[in-house]
Each structure stands twice: as structure tokens, then as C-alpha cells.
N, C-alpha and C positions, 0 to 999 in steps of 0.2 A: 430459612431461606437460601436458596441456590447462593456459592459465593460468585462475587463478581469481580471482574480487574478494572479499575477506576484508575484513568489518569485525570488530575485537575494540572489545570493550565491555570499560573499565577499561585505565590505564595503569600501574598498579602492577607489579611486578619479575613477578608473573604472565603478566598479558598483556601486556606487552614481552618476555617470555620467548618466546611463542607467536605474538607480531606476528615476530621474528626469525626464528623456524622457516620460518614462511609464505613469508618475503621470501628466506631461500638458497633455497627452493624455486622463484623466480620468480614465486611469486605478486601481484598488487595486493594489497595490503594500507592498510586504513586504519584509525586509531587513536581511539576515540571517548572522551573525559574530562570528568568536570563541570567541571575546571577549562579544559577547553580552549576555543578560540574558535571551531570549526566546528559546527552545528547537527547535529542527530541526522535531520534531514528531509533536508540533504545529502550528508550522510553514506552514508544508504539506497539511495542513487538506483542501480538494477543492483548489485546486492551478490548473491553466489551463495550466503553462508555469513554468519552474525551468530554469533560464537563469543564469551559470558559469560564474562568474567573479574573481574567486579565483586565485593566480597563481598555476605555473605548478607542484610544491612541493607536494601541499593537493589534486590536483585533484582524486589520487584514492582513499584516505583517505575516502573523502567528499562523492565520490560516493557510496563507499560500505555502508559508513552509512544511506544514503537513499535509496538505496537496501536494507538493511533489516527491513525498516520503511513501503515496499511496497506502492510507490504514486499509485495515480489510473492511471488505464489503458489510458487514455484520455490525459495524462501528456505528453505535447512536452518539451524535454529538449533542452536548446538552449547553446550553450559553445560558450564564449568570452575570450577564455585564449590561450596567443600564448606560444608556447612550444613544445617540444618533454621528454618522460617519459625515463629517461636513461637507465634503465633494459631492456626496451620490445621496445624501440624505437619509441612506440604509439604515437599518438597527441592525444591532450583531447578528441577531437569526438570520434575516436577511441576506448578510455578507456570508454566514455560513452554507447556508442554502447554495448559492450561487458559485461557492467553490465545491459543495459536495452536494449535486444536483438528486443524486441516486441513493444520499442516506437520510434518515431520519432523523431531524432536526425538534429538539424540545426545549421550551425556555423554561428555565426555572424565575420565581421573581415572589416577593412577598414583603408582609412587614417584618423584615428580617433585618435588625442588627446585630452586627457581630460579635458584638463584648454581652450582650444578654444569652447569647446563642452557647457560649463559651463558659458562659454560668451553669449552664443547664436548666436554663428558665423557659418555661413553655413555649412553642413560638409554634405558627402555621405557614406553609406555602402552598403554591401552587406552582405543579406541571404542566404546559401547555405543547400539545403538538397536532399538526394534521395526521400524524398516525397514531393512533390510540393505544396499539400495542406499545408500542415506543413508549409515550408519557407512564402506562404503567407499570413499563417496567423500571423506569427512573422512579415514580412514585414509590416501588417497593424495598429499592435499593438506599435511599435516604430517609422512610419513614421510619418513626421510632416513639417511645411512649412520651419523650420530651419536644419529636420536632412531626408535627402532623402535614400529610403532603396529601393537597386534593388534584384531581387530573382535570383538565379544562380543553375545548379542545377549540380553542379562542389564540393561538398563537401571538398574533399581533397586538389583541387588546392588550395581552396578561405581560407582554413586553413592553409596551405603550404605558402600562400605567405604571410602572415602574419607574420608566425613564421621564415622565413628563412630570410626576411629582416631586420630583428634584427641583425646580422652577417655584413651585410653587412652595416648596420648604423652604427655599432662600427670602422669598416673600412673607413666611411665619416666623423667620428669624427676626426679621425687618421689626414685624408686629409686637414681638415679643420685645425685642431692643427696645423700641419706645415706648413701650410699658401702656398701650392701646386696650389692654383688658381684654377680658373674655367674649364681650360681646364682636367688637372688632375677630377676634380672632375666627370665632364660629364662622361667620360673613366673608371671612377671608379665604376659609378650607370651604366652604360650598360652594362660593363662586368659581375657585380654583378647580373645583372638581367639573362643575358646567363646562369650563374652559378644556379640562381635560378631554371631557366626552366629544367636544364639538371636535377638536385636533383626531381623535382615534377615527370618530366616526369618517372624515374625511380621506384616512388610510384604510376603512373598510373595518373597522373591530366593531363587535358588537358592545352596544349602550352596556347591557346588562355587566359585564364584563367589567367596566368601573366601580360597579358596584358591588365588587366583592375583594377578596383579601389584596389581590395585587393590583387594584384600584386604591378604596377607599382604605382599607386594612392599611397598605403602604403608607399611603396621604396622612392617616392618623398619626402613624409611629415617627415617620420624621418629620413632620410639621409640630412633635410636640417633645420631642428628644435633643436637648444637648451632646447628646451621643452622634448626632447627625452632620456628618462634613456640611452638608447643604445649610441646615438650618443655622449653622456656626458663621458662615459667610455673609446671612442675614444679619444676625443676629451683631456682628461685629464691624458692619458696615454702619448699622444704626447708631453703632456706639464713637462714630466716626472713624475708622480708621479706614484706609485704603485698600482696595482690591490687590493690588501686588503685595501690602504687606500680609494680608489675610492669607494671601495664598503661599506666599514664603515660610511663614509659620504652622500651616496646616498639615498632618498627617494622611499622606493619602491624596487623593484626586478629589475634587468636589464636579460632578459630570454636570450637574445644574447649569454650570457658568457657560459649558461649551456647548450642553443642548438649547440654553434659553437662546441665545444668537442662530444657530439653525432655525430652530422653531417660528422665530419672528421673519427671518427670511420666507419660510414656508406660506407663513399666514398672510405675508404681504401678497405673493404667489397665489393663492387661492382665495384671496376675499373672508379668512377666516377672522373673525373677532374675538380679541384673545388680550382684553385690558390688563389684567394682572399680570402679563408673560413681557406685555409692550411696555409696563413699567417697571418691571424689575430688568429687561435688558437696561434702560435708558440708566437706570440704577448704576447696570456694572460696568456700563461706558461712561459714567461720569457726567452724564447730560445733566440730571438731575441729584437733588441732594433726597436722602429718607423723606423728611417730612413735604416735600412736594409731589415726592412720587402719589405718597398716601392722598394729597389736597386733589391730585388729578382724579385718581380714581375717585374721590367722594361727591365731586362737580362734575361728572359724567351725566349724559341728557336722562331726567327719568324715565324708567320704561315698564310695562310689564315682568314678572319675573318669566315669565317662560313665552316664547315667541309661538 
């Protein structure tokens, strides 16, 4: 395998996991952190791939910093961030592409809990781009016997799968926190996937992408694992804690909290029906209790499963 120089932006759990996967494949890996001593300018020299694993709120600022440093025209940008920018409703890849219109941008997303990857447990992910050669380059850089990487030509669908499932994961945590059982959880996750497809289609994403690893796959992982920060938010809300108390103790960012607010704003503008997301939003705002949110969903008008 050809040796590649990869710059990882973000030294959190996810960035560190991706750095270790690339190192194990024999690539030259540099890691940039806000708290580090090395400058972006020094780390950017002769880089083939820039992979962003920073939290959503930092994406625009870091992309602008790199833009001012003029990276090499051959550089491929990879985004592994899950979230939406509140002001523009841009996804991370849309921010990177707007800053670097002449560079290929690749989205990396899948059922990838970093703690399990760090334990060398088998996992799979998806890399998606409108530039097939760029996706194939990133696929080669990260694929191994313990990390299987698929390519996909629908970057917005792959990205939204990873972003939208965080809201359903909060609902799933509530479901388990209230001890509602397996039937309720199965119904919630299935109807949650329907909402993800509705929103994704509005953005131009392909329906089939949501039935793949970055949609259904990530949804199943995040809705069933206490390792998921978004699941923990829901679980602890069901246990009677306030959102402020939960977020104060949470290691890292639960992107679903911010994503939920942005989605409700979008859905109201576009008339998209997303009842689960709407109830998660009301719960996060303190407008309803977990039990009231459940009652609202169960007492909605009866209707066909498919319109």
C-alpha cells in the first residue's frame, strides 16, 4: 500500500481512533489539536489527506483557518463530524466544500463507536464522495482486517444518516430509561428511520443510502449502546435529570441536542412530518416530561404505515 500523509484535525476519542487505524496501515499521521503546540501551518506541509474529526461548532472556524493557509491542490478533505450548522443548516461536508470548491470532499460515517474500535473489535464504515477516485483513496487508507470500508456515491445521504440518527438515539435512551420494552424500542427505531428518510429526501439524499451502514447501521449501534453520548442523554432524562445536569457531566459532545433544534426549524419551514424528533425537541426544551412525550406519540391519529 502506498504510504500517505494524513492530518487528523481533532484529538478527541474519534480522531484518536481514526489516527490509530491509519498508523496501523503504515501511513504518516499528524494530529492537530487546539490544545497542542504545533501550528496548522506546520502540520499542513505535504499532506495528502486532511481528516476532520472536530465537533460541529468548530468546523467553520477551522476550515477558514486552513483556507487562509492554501493547502496543496492535491489534498483530499475527509469529514467525520456529525451535526448541522444552526445558522446555515449546512452539513460539515457542505462547509468544507464551500471553503474548498476545487478539492474533493469525502464523508466518513458508519456504526463506529470509538471505544470498540480502540479494542480492535471488527467494524465497518462508509466513505462517500462525488469524486469516486477520492473515496477509493480514503477507502484504501483506512481499510484493514478489523475495519472494513465501503464506498458510496451519495455523500449527503451518508452524512445525514450519521447526523439524523443522533436524535433518534436520544429517544431510544428515553425508551430504555422508562423500561418500555423490546416491542416499543423496535417500533421507535423503525419509525425513526422513516423520519430520517423523509428529511434526507428533502435534502436530495437517496432513500437506499439510509438502509445501509451509515443509516440503519449507525442507527442500530447508537440506539442500543450505553457508549453513545446521545443515548445517555435520553436515558438520563428518563431518570429525572435535567438536560443541564446531564451535559455538564457528559464526556464530549452529544451532537443530537443541537441537531434536533436545527431539524425542527427545517421541518417547520418545509412541512416535513417528524413526530419523534418533535417530541425529542419538546423534551429537550423542558416542555414535556418523558412520559408525556410517549403519550403524545402513542395517541397520534391512526394511519397507514406507508403513504
